[in-house]
Backbone as JSON, one array per atom type, in Angstrom:
{
  "sequence": "MHIAAGGSALVGLWSVIMGVLVVALLGGAFWMGNRVRSREPRRPSPEEQPRLPEGGPVHEEQHNLEPDEIPRSDLRLTPYQVHGNLGSRPSESKERSRWSKGGSGSFGSGGLGAH",
  "N": [[92.55, 3.96, -78.18], [94.42, 5.97, -77.69], [92.89, 7.95, -76.55], [92.03, 6.83, -74.13], [94.49, 6.53, -72.84], [95.32, 9.16, -72.54], [93.4, 10.14, -70.75], [93.95, 8.72, -68.38], [96.38, 9.78, -67.62], [95.64, 12.35, -66.98], [94.04, 11.88, -64.74], [95.98, 10.92, -62.96], [97.53, 13.24, -62.71], [95.71, 14.97, -61.46], [95.48, 13.64, -59.01], [98.04, 13.99, -57.94], [98.08, 16.79, -57.69], [95.97, 17.21, -55.84], [97.03, 15.82, -53.64], [99.31, 17.42, -53.06], [97.97, 19.74, -52.38], [96.56, 18.95, -50.06], [98.71, 18.36, -48.34], [99.82, 20.93, -48.19], [97.72, 22.31, -46.89], [97.67, 20.95, -44.41], [100.24, 21.58, -43.47], [99.97, 24.37, -43.27], [98.02, 24.52, -41.27], [99.43, 23.41, -39.13], [101.48, 25.34, -38.85], [99.93, 27.61, -38.19], [98.83, 26.74, -35.77], [101.11, 26.62, -34.17], [101.75, 29.35, -34.06], [99.53, 30.35, -32.64], [99.86, 28.97, -30.22], [102.27, 30.09, -29.36], [101.49, 32.6, -28.55], [100.04, 32.16, -26.25], [99.88, 32.19, -22.62], [102.69, 31.13, -20.63], [103.26, 27.8, -19.31], [102.58, 26.98, -15.88], [105.21, 26.79, -13.46], [106.55, 24.06, -11.41], [106.8, 25.16, -8.82], [104.86, 27.09, -8.8], [102.47, 25.78, -8.66], [99.29, 24.89, -7.15], [99.08, 24.4, -3.59], [98.47, 22.27, -0.71], [96.61, 23.48, 2.11], [98.07, 24.63, 5.25], [96.9, 23.29, 7.44], [96.08, 20.9, 6.36], [93.87, 19.02, 4.12], [90.78, 20.64, 3.23], [87.59, 20.03, 4.52], [84.16, 19.14, 3.75], [81.49, 21.03, 5.1], [78.49, 20.7, 6.82], [75.37, 22.12, 7.6], [72.17, 22.84, 9.02], [69.52, 25.06, 8.13], [67.08, 27.21, 9.52], [64.07, 28.33, 8.18], [62.92, 31.72, 7.75], [59.81, 32.94, 8.95], [57.07, 33.66, 6.84], [55.37, 36.65, 6.73], [51.87, 36.88, 7.44], [49.42, 38.15, 5.29], [46.87, 40.09, 3.67], [47.47, 41.1, 1.26], [49.25, 40.46, -1.76], [52.52, 39.21, -1.64], [55.65, 40.38, -2.82], [58.74, 39.17, -4.32], [60.71, 40.85, -3.29], [59.79, 41.59, -0.83], [59.77, 39.24, 0.58], [62.38, 38.24, 0.79], [63.78, 35.83, 0.35], [66.2, 33.37, 1.23], [67.84, 34.92, 2.75], [67.39, 35.77, 5.34], [67.59, 33.51, 6.86], [68.43, 31.4, 9.62], [70.87, 29.58, 11.6], [70.06, 26.21, 12.47], [69.25, 24.46, 15.47], [68.87, 21.78, 15.44], [70.36, 18.78, 14.32], [69.42, 17.0, 12.53], [68.48, 16.14, 9.25], [65.96, 17.73, 7.37], [63.04, 16.19, 6.02], [60.83, 15.52, 3.28], [59.13, 13.36, 3.13], [58.92, 10.12, 4.67], [61.82, 8.33, 4.11], [62.43, 9.8, 1.87], [64.47, 12.17, 0.03], [64.04, 14.83, 0.02], [64.19, 16.26, -2.27], [62.95, 17.07, -5.54], [62.12, 15.05, -8.34], [63.96, 12.92, -8.16], [64.11, 10.51, -9.33], [63.12, 8.23, -8.23], [60.29, 6.11, -7.24], [58.86, 7.39, -5.35], [57.11, 8.06, -2.22], [54.56, 6.08, -1.93]],
  "CA": [[93.65, 3.73, -77.27], [95.07, 7.22, -77.32], [91.98, 8.7, -75.68], [92.08, 6.2, -72.81], [95.8, 6.81, -72.25], [95.33, 10.56, -72.16], [92.54, 10.3, -69.58], [94.6, 8.18, -67.18], [97.43, 10.73, -67.24], [94.96, 13.47, -66.35], [93.64, 11.41, -63.42], [97.2, 10.89, -62.17], [97.92, 14.63, -62.45], [94.79, 15.48, -60.45], [95.83, 13.0, -57.74], [99.24, 14.67, -57.43], [97.69, 18.16, -57.31], [95.19, 17.11, -54.61], [97.96, 15.44, -52.59], [100.1, 18.61, -52.71], [97.05, 20.67, -51.72], [96.3, 18.44, -48.7], [99.95, 18.56, -47.57], [99.94, 22.37, -47.94], [96.74, 22.68, -45.87], [98.14, 20.43, -43.13], [101.39, 22.39, -43.06], [99.46, 25.67, -42.84], [97.35, 24.35, -39.99], [100.49, 23.22, -38.13], [102.13, 26.63, -38.68], [99.0, 28.49, -37.48], [98.74, 26.24, -34.4], [102.32, 27.05, -33.46], [101.62, 30.79, -33.82], [98.57, 30.54, -31.56], [100.47, 28.47, -28.98], [103.33, 31.0, -28.91], [100.86, 33.76, -27.92], [99.43, 31.76, -24.98], [100.8, 32.33, -21.48], [103.51, 29.94, -20.39], [102.75, 26.87, -18.31], [103.13, 27.28, -14.55], [106.3, 25.92, -13.01], [106.13, 23.27, -10.24], [106.72, 26.0, -7.63], [103.65, 27.91, -8.89], [101.29, 24.92, -8.57], [98.59, 25.03, -5.87], [99.53, 23.55, -2.49], [97.5, 22.03, 0.36], [96.76, 24.42, 3.23], [98.9, 24.18, 6.36], [96.14, 22.38, 8.29], [95.65, 19.73, 5.6], [92.77, 19.26, 3.2], [89.57, 21.23, 3.77], [86.48, 19.09, 4.38], [82.83, 19.73, 3.59], [80.79, 21.33, 6.34], [77.06, 20.71, 6.62], [74.54, 22.62, 8.69], [70.78, 23.07, 8.63], [69.02, 26.4, 8.36], [65.65, 27.35, 9.76], [63.57, 29.43, 7.35], [62.14, 32.78, 8.4], [58.38, 32.85, 8.69], [56.53, 34.67, 5.93], [54.27, 37.31, 7.42], [50.54, 36.7, 6.85], [48.9, 39.42, 4.82], [45.84, 39.99, 2.65], [48.07, 41.53, 0.01], [50.22, 39.54, -2.36], [53.89, 39.62, -1.37], [56.59, 40.3, -3.93], [60.01, 38.58, -3.87], [61.5, 41.82, -2.54], [59.28, 41.63, 0.53], [60.0, 37.95, 1.23], [63.84, 38.2, 1.01], [64.38, 34.52, 0.09], [66.87, 32.71, 2.36], [68.81, 35.81, 3.36], [67.14, 35.9, 6.77], [67.64, 32.2, 7.52], [69.36, 31.32, 10.76], [71.27, 28.19, 11.84], [69.14, 25.39, 13.26], [69.85, 23.7, 16.57], [68.71, 20.37, 15.11], [71.35, 18.25, 13.39], [68.72, 16.05, 11.66], [68.07, 16.73, 7.98], [64.52, 17.74, 7.18], [62.6, 15.33, 4.93], [59.46, 15.72, 2.84], [58.4, 12.17, 3.53], [59.81, 9.09, 5.19], [62.61, 7.69, 3.07], [62.7, 10.72, 0.76], [65.64, 13.02, 0.21], [63.63, 16.23, 0.09], [64.31, 16.9, -3.58], [61.99, 16.62, -6.53], [62.71, 14.46, -9.55], [65.14, 12.11, -7.84], [64.1, 9.3, -10.15], [62.47, 7.11, -7.56], [58.85, 6.04, -7.35], [58.24, 8.23, -4.34], [56.47, 7.36, -1.12], [53.16, 5.86, -2.27]],
  "C": [[94.27, 5.03, -76.78], [94.2, 8.04, -76.38], [92.03, 8.14, -74.26], [93.4, 6.5, -72.11], [95.87, 8.25, -71.78], [94.5, 10.82, -70.91], [93.21, 9.8, -68.31], [95.73, 9.11, -66.72], [96.82, 11.92, -66.52], [94.52, 13.12, -64.93], [94.86, 11.38, -62.49], [97.66, 12.29, -61.79], [97.02, 15.24, -61.36], [95.1, 14.88, -59.07], [97.04, 13.67, -57.11], [98.89, 16.06, -56.94], [96.91, 18.14, -55.98], [96.08, 16.71, -53.43], [98.79, 16.62, -52.12], [99.23, 19.6, -51.95], [96.77, 20.23, -50.27], [97.53, 18.64, -47.82], [100.13, 20.04, -47.24], [98.96, 22.82, -46.85], [97.16, 22.17, -44.49], [99.33, 21.22, -42.6], [100.96, 23.76, -42.57], [98.77, 25.59, -41.5], [98.38, 24.17, -38.87], [101.18, 24.55, -37.82], [101.23, 27.58, -37.87], [98.85, 28.05, -36.02], [99.95, 26.65, -33.58], [102.28, 28.54, -33.15], [100.67, 31.06, -32.66], [99.17, 30.11, -30.24], [101.54, 29.43, -28.47], [102.75, 32.24, -28.24], [100.23, 33.43, -26.57], [100.41, 31.98, -23.84], [101.54, 31.02, -21.22], [102.87, 29.06, -19.34], [103.35, 27.2, -16.95], [104.23, 26.29, -14.17], [105.82, 25.11, -11.8], [106.01, 24.1, -8.96], [105.44, 26.83, -7.63], [102.36, 27.09, -8.79], [100.6, 25.11, -7.21], [99.09, 24.01, -4.84], [98.39, 23.34, -1.5], [97.69, 23.09, 1.44], [97.59, 23.8, 4.35], [98.19, 23.13, 7.21], [95.68, 21.12, 7.59], [94.47, 20.05, 4.71], [91.54, 19.81, 3.93], [88.42, 20.28, 3.5], [85.16, 19.84, 4.27], [82.18, 19.93, 4.95], [79.3, 21.4, 6.03], [76.38, 21.29, 7.85], [73.16, 22.89, 8.15], [70.39, 24.5, 8.96], [67.53, 26.35, 8.63], [65.15, 28.52, 8.93], [62.87, 30.48, 8.21], [60.68, 32.59, 8.03], [57.97, 33.98, 7.76], [55.35, 35.32, 6.64], [52.94, 37.11, 6.69], [50.0, 38.08, 6.5], [47.8, 39.15, 3.8], [46.38, 40.38, 1.28], [49.07, 40.49, -0.47], [51.63, 40.07, -2.13], [54.74, 39.47, -2.62], [57.87, 39.66, -3.42], [60.86, 39.55, -3.06], [61.04, 41.92, -1.1], [59.57, 40.34, 1.29], [61.47, 37.78, 1.6], [64.46, 36.82, 0.86], [64.99, 33.9, 1.33], [67.84, 33.63, 3.08], [68.62, 35.91, 4.87], [67.21, 34.59, 7.51], [68.7, 32.21, 8.61], [69.72, 29.86, 10.98], [70.26, 27.48, 12.74], [69.91, 24.65, 14.34], [69.83, 22.21, 16.25], [69.77, 19.94, 14.1], [70.72, 17.27, 12.4], [68.26, 16.77, 10.4], [66.56, 16.66, 7.85], [64.17, 16.92, 5.95], [61.17, 15.67, 4.56], [58.6, 14.55, 3.28], [59.41, 11.13, 3.99], [60.54, 8.41, 4.03], [62.93, 8.59, 1.89], [63.89, 11.6, 1.06], [65.26, 14.48, 0.35], [63.76, 16.95, -1.23], [63.28, 16.33, -4.52], [62.74, 15.99, -7.7], [63.92, 13.61, -9.28], [65.16, 10.8, -8.58], [63.43, 8.13, -9.5], [60.96, 7.14, -7.75], [58.16, 6.95, -6.36], [57.6, 7.4, -3.25], [54.99, 7.23, -1.42], [52.51, 4.95, -1.26]]
}
């Protein structure tokens, strides 16, 4: 009987110690969070918030580009000789170019494709 009673007191003591430890860790985390927050810049005031431009919201603009022709050569061209899209010029056509009828012109769009 005495052995069983002594063991239950030890279990109760460990529960109290673990509870105090958890409360101390939570308090330390709260204290550290407040220290970090105090070092952050202040929140912007309503006057410092972004505003719409004078002319209203800006809308998306779409235009098509015509690619520059790659010069024909017997030698292999490097990317520095091709220049990518830097030399592209605006297209007169307003129609979007398509790879195939009904396609969007992108790869991997998830559809079955034009078969």
